[in-house]
Structures are given as structure tokens and as C-alpha cells.
LUMMIKOL-854607 format. One record per residue (C-alpha): residue in one letter; x, y, z. Coordinates in steps of 0.25 Angstrom, whole numbers, m for minus. Last residue first. Layout:
<sites>
+----+-------+-------+-------+
| aa |     X |     Y |     Z |
+----+-------+-------+-------+
|  A |     X |     Y |     Z |
...
+----+-------+-------+-------+
</sites>
This chain:
<sites>
+----+-------+-------+-------+
| aa |     X |     Y |     Z |
+----+-------+-------+-------+
|  S |   103 |   137 |  m149 |
|  G |    89 |   143 |  m147 |
|  G |    82 |   154 |  m155 |
|  Q |    71 |   144 |  m159 |
|  T |    68 |   132 |  m152 |
|  E |    65 |   117 |  m156 |
|  P |    56 |   109 |  m147 |
|  Y |    63 |   100 |  m138 |
|  P |    62 |    86 |  m143 |
|  Q |    51 |    76 |  m140 |
|  P |    51 |    62 |  m135 |
|  A |    37 |    57 |  m131 |
|  I |    38 |    46 |  m120 |
|  Q |    29 |    35 |  m117 |
|  I |    31 |    26 |  m104 |
|  E |    32 |    11 |  m103 |
|  D |    34 |     4 |   m90 |
|  V |    43 |    m8 |   m87 |
|  E |    44 |   m17 |   m75 |
|  P |    31 |   m12 |   m70 |
|  V |    29 |    m7 |   m56 |
|  E |    20 |   m17 |   m48 |
|  I |     8 |   m12 |   m41 |
|  V |     7 |   m19 |   m28 |
|  P |    m5 |   m26 |   m22 |
|  E |    m7 |   m26 |    m7 |
|  I |    m6 |   m39 |     1 |
|  A |   m16 |   m39 |    13 |
|  T |   m16 |   m47 |    26 |
|  I |   m25 |   m57 |    34 |
|  F |   m24 |   m67 |    45 |
|  G |   m37 |   m73 |    51 |
|  P |   m33 |   m87 |    54 |
|  A |   m30 |   m90 |    43 |
|  D |   m24 |   m82 |    31 |
|  A |   m28 |   m71 |    23 |
|  V |   m21 |   m62 |    12 |
|  L |   m28 |   m50 |     5 |
|  L |   m23 |   m45 |    m8 |
|  T |   m26 |   m31 |   m11 |
|  W |   m35 |   m24 |   m22 |
|  V |   m41 |   m11 |   m27 |
|  V |   m48 |   m13 |   m41 |
|  E |   m48 |    m8 |   m55 |
|  G |   m46 |   m22 |   m61 |
|  S |   m34 |   m32 |   m60 |
|  V |   m28 |   m39 |   m48 |
|  T |   m14 |   m44 |   m48 |
|  I |    m8 |   m57 |   m42 |
|  A |     7 |   m61 |   m39 |
|  T |     8 |   m75 |   m35 |
|  G |    17 |   m78 |   m22 |
|  P |     7 |   m87 |   m16 |
|  M |     0 |   m96 |   m26 |
|  V |   m13 |   m90 |   m31 |
|  D |   m28 |   m91 |   m26 |
|  V |   m33 |   m77 |   m24 |
|  P |   m46 |   m75 |   m17 |
|  I |   m54 |   m62 |   m22 |
|  R |   m60 |   m53 |   m12 |
|  A |   m69 |   m42 |   m17 |
|  A |   m73 |   m28 |   m16 |
|  T |   m83 |   m20 |   m24 |
|  D |   m85 |    m5 |   m28 |
|  P |   m89 |    m8 |   m42 |
|  G |   m92 |   m23 |   m46 |
|  M |   m81 |   m33 |   m46 |
|  E |   m79 |   m44 |   m57 |
|  R |   m69 |   m55 |   m53 |
|  R |   m57 |   m62 |   m60 |
|  V |   m48 |   m71 |   m52 |
|  L |   m35 |   m78 |   m54 |
|  L |   m31 |   m73 |   m69 |
|  D |   m17 |   m77 |   m72 |
|  G |    m9 |   m64 |   m75 |
|  G |     4 |   m72 |   m76 |
|  E |    12 |   m65 |   m65 |
|  A |     2 |   m56 |   m59 |
|  T |    m8 |   m67 |   m56 |
|  R |   m22 |   m62 |   m58 |
|  V |   m34 |   m56 |   m51 |
|  E |   m44 |   m50 |   m60 |
|  V |   m55 |   m40 |   m55 |
|  T |   m65 |   m35 |   m65 |
|  T |   m70 |   m22 |   m62 |
|  A |   m82 |   m14 |   m57 |
|  S |   m77 |    m1 |   m49 |
|  P |   m70 |     1 |   m36 |
|  A |   m66 |   m13 |   m35 |
|  Y |   m60 |   m18 |   m22 |
|  V |   m52 |   m31 |   m22 |
|  A |   m46 |   m40 |   m11 |
|  V |   m38 |   m51 |   m17 |
|  S |   m37 |   m64 |    m9 |
|  P |   m25 |   m71 |    m3 |
|  S |   m26 |   m83 |     7 |
|  F |   m12 |   m87 |    12 |
|  H |     1 |   m86 |     3 |
|  P |     5 |   m73 |    m3 |
|  V |    m1 |   m66 |   m16 |
|  I |     9 |   m57 |   m23 |
|  V |     2 |   m44 |   m26 |
|  H |     0 |   m36 |   m39 |
|  A |    m5 |   m22 |   m43 |
|  I |    m8 |   m18 |   m58 |
|  E |    m7 |    m4 |   m62 |
|  D |   m17 |     1 |   m72 |
|  T |   m22 |    11 |   m61 |
|  H |   m36 |    13 |   m55 |
|  H |   m38 |    23 |   m44 |
|  L |   m44 |    17 |   m31 |
|  P |   m32 |    20 |   m23 |
|  Q |   m28 |     8 |   m13 |
|  A |   m30 |     7 |     2 |
|  G |   m20 |    m2 |     9 |
|  I |   m24 |   m15 |    15 |
|  W |   m20 |   m19 |    30 |
|  A |   m23 |   m33 |    35 |
|  I |   m25 |   m37 |    49 |
|  D |   m25 |   m49 |    58 |
|  H |   m33 |   m51 |    71 |
|  A |   m32 |   m59 |    84 |
|  M |   m44 |   m64 |    93 |
|  A |   m39 |   m72 |   105 |
|  G |   m47 |   m85 |   106 |
|  S |   m36 |   m91 |   115 |
|  T |   m26 |   m81 |   118 |
|  V |   m12 |   m79 |   112 |
|  T |   m11 |   m89 |   100 |
|  E |   m26 |   m92 |    99 |
|  D |   m28 |   m81 |    89 |
|  T |   m43 |   m80 |    83 |
|  R |   m44 |   m72 |    71 |
|  P |   m48 |   m58 |    68 |
|  I |   m47 |   m49 |    55 |
|  R |   m42 |   m35 |    53 |
|  I |   m42 |   m29 |    39 |
|  R |   m36 |   m15 |    38 |
|  G |   m38 |    m5 |    27 |
|  A |   m28 |     6 |    21 |
|  A |   m29 |    20 |    18 |
|  V |   m23 |    32 |    11 |
|  V |   m30 |    45 |     9 |
|  P |   m31 |    56 |    m2 |
|  A |   m42 |    66 |     0 |
|  T |   m58 |    65 |    m1 |
|  A |   m57 |    51 |     2 |
|  S |   m64 |    38 |    m3 |
|  I |   m60 |    24 |     2 |
|  S |   m66 |    11 |    m3 |
|  V |   m65 |    m1 |     6 |
|  A |   m65 |   m16 |     3 |
|  A |   m73 |   m27 |     8 |
|  N |   m72 |   m42 |    11 |
|  G |   m79 |   m41 |    25 |
|  V |   m78 |   m30 |    35 |
|  D |   m84 |   m31 |    49 |
|  P |   m78 |   m17 |    53 |
|  V |   m73 |    m6 |    44 |
|  V |   m65 |     4 |    53 |
|  V |   m60 |    17 |    47 |
|  D |   m47 |    21 |    52 |
|  A |   m41 |    35 |    51 |
|  T |   m27 |    42 |    48 |
|  K |   m23 |    56 |    48 |
|  G |   m14 |    64 |    38 |
|  A |   m25 |    73 |    33 |
|  E |   m38 |    72 |    40 |
|  I |   m47 |    60 |    39 |
|  R |   m62 |    61 |    38 |
|  V |   m69 |    48 |    38 |
|  S |   m80 |    40 |    31 |
|  S |   m84 |    25 |    33 |
|  V |   m88 |    25 |    47 |
|  G |   m95 |    12 |    51 |
|  P |   m98 |    m1 |    43 |
|  W |   m97 |     4 |    29 |
|  P |  m109 |    m1 |    21 |
|  V |  m105 |    m9 |     9 |
|  E |  m100 |    m4 |    m5 |
|  G |  m100 |   m15 |   m15 |
|  Q |  m104 |   m30 |   m16 |
|  A |   m90 |   m36 |   m14 |
|  D |   m87 |   m27 |    m3 |
|  I |   m84 |   m12 |    m2 |
|  L |   m83 |    m3 |    11 |
|  S |   m83 |    12 |     8 |
|  L |   m74 |    22 |    15 |
|  S |   m75 |    38 |    14 |
|  V |   m63 |    47 |    18 |
|  E |   m64 |    62 |    20 |
|  A |   m50 |    67 |    19 |
|  D |   m40 |    77 |    25 |
|  E |   m28 |    75 |    17 |
|  L |   m18 |    63 |    17 |
|  A |   m29 |    55 |    24 |
|  V |   m25 |    41 |    30 |
|  I |   m35 |    30 |    31 |
|  R |   m36 |    17 |    38 |
|  V |   m48 |     7 |    34 |
|  M |   m52 |    m4 |    44 |
|  G |   m57 |   m18 |    43 |
|  T |   m63 |   m28 |    52 |
|  A |   m64 |   m43 |    53 |
|  G |   m72 |   m48 |    65 |
|  A |   m78 |   m60 |    57 |
|  A |   m69 |   m63 |    45 |
|  A |   m74 |   m64 |    31 |
|  E |   m63 |   m68 |    22 |
|  V |   m52 |   m60 |    16 |
|  P |   m54 |   m50 |    28 |
|  G |   m59 |   m36 |    26 |
|  I |   m55 |   m22 |    21 |
|  A |   m50 |   m26 |     7 |
|  P |   m48 |   m18 |    m5 |
|  I |   m45 |    m4 |     2 |
|  A |   m49 |     7 |    m8 |
|  L |   m45 |    21 |   m10 |
|  Q |   m50 |    34 |   m17 |
|  T |   m45 |    47 |   m12 |
|  S |   m30 |    42 |   m14 |
|  P |   m17 |    41 |    m6 |
|  P |    m8 |    30 |   m12 |
|  G |   m10 |    15 |   m10 |
|  T |    m6 |    10 |     4 |
|  P |     8 |     7 |     9 |
|  V |     9 |    m7 |    15 |
|  I |     4 |   m11 |    29 |
|  W |     8 |   m25 |    34 |
|  D |    m1 |   m33 |    43 |
|  T |    m2 |   m38 |    57 |
|  G |   m15 |   m41 |    65 |
|  D |   m20 |   m41 |    80 |
|  P |   m12 |   m52 |    86 |
|  I |   m16 |   m54 |   100 |
|  F |    m6 |   m50 |   112 |
|  G |   m14 |   m38 |   115 |
|  A |   m21 |   m35 |   102 |
|  L |    m8 |   m34 |    93 |
|  R |    m6 |   m27 |    80 |
|  S |     4 |   m27 |    69 |
|  D |     4 |   m17 |    57 |
|  Q |    17 |   m18 |    49 |
|  V |    19 |    m6 |    41 |
|  F |    26 |    m6 |    27 |
|  A |    34 |     4 |    19 |
|  A |    42 |     1 |     6 |
|  V |    52 |    13 |     6 |
|  G |    55 |    25 |    m3 |
|  V |    62 |    26 |   m17 |
|  G |    70 |    38 |   m11 |
|  T |    63 |    44 |     1 |
|  A |    52 |    39 |     9 |
|  E |    38 |    43 |    14 |
|  V |    30 |    34 |    23 |
|  H |    16 |    38 |    27 |
|  L |    11 |    29 |    38 |
|  A |    m3 |    26 |    44 |
|  L |    m8 |    23 |    58 |
|  V |   m22 |    23 |    64 |
|  E |   m18 |    18 |    78 |
|  V |    m6 |    27 |    81 |
|  N |    m2 |    24 |    95 |
|  A |    13 |    26 |    93 |
|  A |    20 |    33 |    81 |
|  E |    35 |    30 |    79 |
|  A |    37 |    19 |    89 |
|  E |    23 |    13 |    85 |
|  L |    28 |    14 |    71 |
|  L |    39 |     4 |    72 |
|  L |    48 |     7 |    60 |
|  S |    55 |    m4 |    52 |
|  H |    66 |    m1 |    42 |
|  S |    70 |    m7 |    29 |
|  T |    83 |    m9 |    21 |
|  Q |    87 |    m8 |     7 |
|  A |    93 |     6 |     8 |
|  G |    91 |    12 |    21 |
|  V |    78 |    16 |    27 |
|  A |    78 |    30 |    35 |
|  V |    65 |    32 |    43 |
|  V |    59 |    46 |    46 |
|  S |    47 |    45 |    56 |
|  E |    38 |    57 |    56 |
|  P |    36 |    65 |    68 |
|  T |    24 |    67 |    68 |
|  L |    11 |    59 |    66 |
|  A |     3 |    61 |    54 |
|  G |   m12 |    63 |    57 |
|  S |   m20 |    61 |    70 |
|  P |   m26 |    48 |    65 |
|  S |   m12 |    43 |    62 |
|  H |    m2 |    45 |    51 |
|  V |    13 |    41 |    53 |
|  R |    23 |    47 |    44 |
|  V |    36 |    39 |    40 |
|  R |    47 |    46 |    32 |
|  A |    56 |    36 |    25 |
|  E |    70 |    39 |    21 |
|  V |    77 |    30 |    11 |
|  P |    90 |    23 |     9 |
|  V |    95 |    19 |    m5 |
|  P |    94 |     5 |   m12 |
|  G |    80 |     3 |   m11 |
|  P |    73 |    m8 |    m3 |
|  N |    69 |     2 |     8 |
|  V |    58 |    m5 |    17 |
|  L |    51 |     3 |    28 |
|  V |    43 |    m5 |    38 |
|  L |    34 |     2 |    47 |
|  R |    29 |    m6 |    59 |
|  A |    16 |    m3 |    66 |
|  S |    13 |   m10 |    79 |
|  A |    m1 |   m11 |    86 |
|  G |    m4 |   m16 |   100 |
|  P |    m4 |    m2 |   106 |
|  T |    m6 |     8 |    94 |
|  T |     4 |     9 |    83 |
|  A |    m5 |     6 |    71 |
|  G |    m5 |     1 |    57 |
|  G |   m11 |     5 |    44 |
|  V |    m9 |    14 |    32 |
|  L |     5 |    14 |    26 |
|  W |     7 |    26 |    16 |
|  S |    19 |    26 |     7 |
|  N |    27 |    37 |     0 |
|  T |    41 |    35 |    m5 |
|  S |    38 |    21 |    m9 |
|  T |    46 |     8 |   m10 |
|  R |    38 |    m4 |   m17 |
|  V |    29 |   m12 |    m8 |
|  C |    29 |   m27 |    m3 |
|  S |    15 |   m32 |    m3 |
|  A |    10 |   m35 |    11 |
|  G |     7 |   m46 |    21 |
|  A |     4 |   m48 |    35 |
|  L |    m4 |   m60 |    41 |
|  G |    m6 |   m61 |    56 |
|  A |     0 |   m64 |    69 |
|  S |     9 |   m53 |    73 |
|  D |     9 |   m55 |    88 |
|  G |    11 |   m70 |    87 |
|  S |     4 |   m80 |    78 |
|  S |     3 |   m84 |    63 |
|  N |    11 |   m73 |    57 |
|  R |     9 |   m73 |    42 |
|  E |    18 |   m64 |    34 |
|  I |    16 |   m59 |    20 |
|  T |    25 |   m51 |    10 |
|  T |    21 |   m49 |    m5 |
|  V |    30 |   m44 |   m16 |
|  L |    28 |   m38 |   m29 |
|  E |    39 |   m27 |   m33 |
|  E |    51 |   m35 |   m35 |
|  E |    65 |   m32 |   m30 |
|  F |    61 |   m34 |   m16 |
|  A |    65 |   m29 |    m2 |
|  V |    61 |   m34 |    12 |
|  G |    59 |   m27 |    25 |
|  V |    62 |   m27 |    39 |
|  G |    77 |   m31 |    36 |
|  L |    79 |   m28 |    21 |
|  D |    78 |   m42 |    15 |
|  T |    80 |   m42 |     0 |
|  F |    70 |   m50 |    m9 |
|  E |    69 |   m60 |   m19 |
|  G |    57 |   m69 |   m20 |
|  T |    55 |   m67 |   m35 |
|  R |    40 |   m64 |   m36 |
|  S |    38 |   m60 |   m22 |
|  Y |    31 |   m66 |   m10 |
|  L |    37 |   m64 |     4 |
|  S |    33 |   m72 |    16 |
|  W |    33 |   m71 |    31 |
|  R |    28 |   m82 |    40 |
|  Q |    29 |   m79 |    54 |
|  Q |    25 |   m88 |    66 |
|  N |    24 |   m79 |    79 |
|  T |    24 |   m89 |    90 |
|  S |    34 |   m82 |    98 |
|  T |    28 |   m68 |    95 |
|  D |    18 |   m67 |   106 |
|  G |    16 |   m53 |   111 |
|  A |    21 |   m39 |   111 |
|  D |    35 |   m45 |   114 |
|  Q |    41 |   m44 |   100 |
|  T |    38 |   m29 |    99 |
|  A |    36 |   m23 |    85 |
|  L |    32 |   m35 |    78 |
|  D |    39 |   m38 |    65 |
|  I |    31 |   m44 |    53 |
|  E |    41 |   m48 |    42 |
|  G |    48 |   m39 |    32 |
|  P |    41 |   m28 |    25 |
|  C |    43 |   m28 |     9 |
|  G |    50 |   m18 |     0 |
|  V |    50 |   m16 |   m15 |
|  P |    59 |    m7 |   m23 |
|  P |    54 |     4 |   m32 |
|  H |    53 |     0 |   m46 |
|  F |    55 |    12 |   m55 |
|  P |    49 |    10 |   m69 |
|  A |    57 |     4 |   m81 |
|  V |    54 |    11 |   m93 |
|  A |    49 |     7 |  m107 |
|  V |    47 |    18 |  m117 |
|  T |    36 |    21 |  m126 |
|  R |    39 |    32 |  m137 |
|  I |    30 |    43 |  m141 |
|  T |    36 |    51 |  m153 |
|  V |    32 |    65 |  m154 |
|  Q |    31 |    73 |  m167 |
|  S |    16 |    70 |  m168 |
|  P |    13 |    76 |  m155 |
|  S |    18 |    90 |  m160 |
|  Y |    31 |    96 |  m157 |
|  A |    30 |   110 |  m153 |
|  H |    35 |   123 |  m161 |
|  T |    42 |   136 |  m160 |
|  P |    48 |   133 |  m146 |
|  V |    50 |   145 |  m138 |
|  L |    65 |   148 |  m137 |
|  A |    64 |   161 |  m146 |
|  V |    53 |   167 |  m137 |
|  A |    62 |   165 |  m125 |
|  V |    74 |   171 |  m132 |
|  F |    66 |   183 |  m136 |
|  A |    61 |   185 |  m122 |
|  A |    75 |   185 |  m116 |
|  I |    79 |   195 |  m127 |
|  A |    68 |   205 |  m122 |
|  I |    71 |   203 |  m108 |
|  F |    86 |   206 |  m110 |
|  S |    82 |   219 |  m118 |
|  A |    73 |   223 |  m106 |
|  L |    84 |   221 |   m96 |
|  T |    94 |   229 |  m105 |
|  R |    84 |   241 |  m106 |
|  T |    81 |   241 |   m91 |
|  M |    96 |   242 |   m88 |
+----+-------+-------+-------+
</sites>
């Protein structure tokens, strides 16, 4: 038996040696070809109109809504609390002139994703956070929603089934009440979902701001929020940065204006444990940006809050509006982001980590709108004068967003979107299997 086993091993070793290639192909024998391929285009979803959690919370009888969608074709599919588009570049914006949700709320519609972070909102008394999940795809998906708070990720998680070409609305105060510093992590099956959070607030019966929160950029150790103040100087305007740590992290923040870094008015460094959220207040802000540096990956967003006089409820009452701006990684890519400009008063908020030339152009014809030289570690606000519905892009190694304002004291932000190219090119090097010896 031992002799037979030894013979078998010897034969196997001989066969293995015989199958080893006797030569390898040199690079000169390889022909490299360029092939055009069609990239995968995830479907695009948008939230619908602003919807108050409780219609008896205050005055809604005088609420004058104006909801607009801007796209290149104007063709969309109504999915209930959401909207689906075939194209990738769409802007939704709504102005409520009075009532509980008075304010300006806008967003870029987003492609579906299996992994989304939404940073912002609250479920404390006077605040309402509504999660909208849009599935424009042809098959059902399942979304797992994890709420993060200053004490960490809350349990149990919520699991939501979203049917094909439908949408689902989830009132977060019913899922996780009394969370002041809120962030969400949404993981979905299939092609994923387009996720949004409606952040609506009341101070008694006085409107305290409404906006849409869209998914932030991916986790990173170097991030920037291109705007943390109003479009124009506003007495009493405040800013705040919300951060979620994926691992234990030391986080430092820098305030940047047109001249460079300026002293941070208050606490500018925090330690955040894994899974927890933290707010850092930036009072009395002007036209500034925030640079974030962390020892481990984090996601973040900034919130601008500006006051206005509201006579609809109480004479001389002070109301507010808010705008959420997601943080974006600082790493430079060759990808160009676009945004469709709505009506009202738009301006591009830009942060440049290094000296660069910033050009604002129309996306369709490439017409130059504005060119500006920016020094290292500076921020700028660039007014944009184009027809509503025009798509624009910003070149240069910068982080940017579109701020939109309207009197009296309304503000929102429209995040730029990186479009997937219609055709991409890849290089392939066909190479046959090397010849073998001893095989058949």
C-alpha cells in the first residue's frame, strides 16, 4: 500500500511539471485594443413635495406652495411621494411663502445607491424628519435604515420594503424619538434606492426652517463644506457642522473665507467615538467654508440658519430658514460635476484647497460665464446669471455647491452631480493561454 501511494505521488508530480508553461508571452506579442462600452446608469429618483407630519401643528391654510422640477427633457414618472427620471441631471425646488413649512427647499435628484449617508435633521419636539426612499427600478428592493445619534447607532434598525417603481415615506420621530443630532445610514439591496430626508422645524407656531437633505460624499479623512454662511451678509445668521465618525476619530475644523483661514469662534476640535454624531457650532458666520481633517474616515454636513421677520402669525415674530450642505472629499478627480440652476437668486459657493483658476461654464455649450483666480485655502461666492433650467459646471480643483436665495430670508442648496458618461473607453490586451507540454 505504501509503495502504491508513493508511485501515485511520483506520477502526479511528473504531470504537474509537464503542465508548467515552457514560455511566457512578451509585451511585444500583445496587441492592446481600445473598446467602447456603455457604463451602467443607475435610475434617478427625486423627492416629491414638502409634507408636514401633522397638519394641525400650526397654520397651514395660508401655505402657498410652488414646487418646480428642472430637467433637460421634462419627462418623469410619478411614484407617489417620489418622482423618477430617465435622465441624470434634475433639480427639485419648492418655495412655501407662509404656513408651517415656509421656506425654500431644494435638492439635486440622485442616482440610486446601495449605501447612503444622510447627515442632518432631528426628531426633538418641534422638529420633524421624514425619510423618503425612491425606487425607480424595475424590481423591489429592501432598505435597512440605521439611525445614528450622540450615543451611537440606535437599535432596532428599520427594514423597509420598497416595491418596483414606487416610493416609501418613513416618519423618523415614530422610529427614533427625541434625537437632536441625527444622521442616517441606508443600505439597500439590488440597485438600491434614492434617499432623502425632509428636515422641518417649528418654534411654537413660528416656522423655523425646512430643507431637503441628500446623501453626502463618501467617508474620508479630508473633507470640505463649501458654504457655511448665507448668500449675502445677514445679521443673526449662524452655521453648524454635523459629523459622524465611522471609527474613533479626532476631528479638527478650519474656517475659511476669501482671504484664507480665520479664527474659529469657539470649539474647533472634537473627539467622536465610532458610530456617534456630534455638532460643532459656528456662530456669526459670513461667506465662509469649512475644511475638516480627521484621524479616521467621517461623513459630515453643514447647516446654515438665517432669520427673517414673519408677520403671518405674530407681529414682529422672528422666523428662520435653513439649508443643509453635504461635505465632499478633497481628493481631486477628473470627473466633472453639473447642476441645473433653478429660479430665484443663485450663486456658486467654492472652496479651493490650493491655488487654482475657477471657471463657471454652461454644461450644454461650454460657454464661459465667470473666470476667477483663487489663492490656496480660500472660499468665494460667485453669482450666476443664467436662465432657469440651464445646466452649469465648475472647473478647477475645488469643492462647490449652488446656493439659492430668495427674499425675505429664504435659502437652500443644490448639490452638484457627477454624470455617468454615455460611452466609456477601456483598453484590453487579448492574450491566448500559453502552450503546454504533456497535455491533450
